C-alpha positions in Angstrom: -119.2 -116.5 71.6 -116.0 -117.0 70.4 -112.5 -116.7 72.3 -110.8 -113.5 71.6 -107.0 -113.9 71.7 -106.6 -110.1 71.0 -107.7 -109.4 74.7 -104.8 -108.8 76.9 -104.4 -111.4 79.7 -105.7 -110.4 83.0 -107.7 -107.4 81.6 -111.3 -108.3 81.8 -114.6 -106.5 82.7 -117.2 -108.6 84.6 -118.9 -109.5 81.3 -115.4 -110.2 79.9 -114.8 -112.5 83.0 -118.0 -114.6 82.2 -117.0 -114.8 78.6 -113.6 -116.1 79.4 -114.9 -118.6 81.8 -117.4 -119.7 79.1 -114.5 -120.0 76.6 -112.4 -121.9 79.0 -115.1 -124.1 79.6 -115.6 -125.1 76.0 -111.8 -125.6 75.4 -111.7 -128.0 78.3 -114.4 -130.3 76.8 -112.0 -131.0 74.2 -108.9 -131.3 76.0 -107.2 -134.9 76.9 -104.3 -135.8 79.2 -101.9 -138.3 77.9 -99.9 -138.1 80.9 -96.2 -139.7 80.6 -96.9 -140.2 76.8 -96.8 -136.5 76.3 -93.0 -136.6 75.3 -93.5 -139.3 72.9 -96.6 -137.5 71.4 -94.1 -134.5 70.9 -91.3 -136.5 69.5 -93.7 -138.2 67.2 -95.0 -135.1 65.9 -91.6 -133.6 65.3 -90.4 -136.6 63.5 -93.4 -136.6 61.1 -93.2 -132.7 60.6 -96.6 -131.9 62.1 -96.8 -128.4 63.3 -99.7 -128.9 65.6 -101.3 -131.3 67.8 -104.7 -131.5 65.9 -102.6 -132.3 62.7 -100.8 -135.1 64.2 -104.0 -136.5 65.9 -105.9 -136.5 62.2 -102.8 -137.9 60.7 -103.0 -140.7 63.3 -106.7 -141.4 63.0 -106.6 -141.5 59.2 -104.2 -144.2 59.2 
């Protein structure tokens, strides 16, 4: 099941709530917390002209 960004926030049926929870669980598996390095991460992305975090991560991994 895919996350549906078109669904208005806070408007879910019981099936919709279950789907949202599952979507949140899947997304949570790929998240990382870089803590105080977040500001440096954002500054680096801006200085390199990267528009998204995955774009910056891929760039750094390919170096």
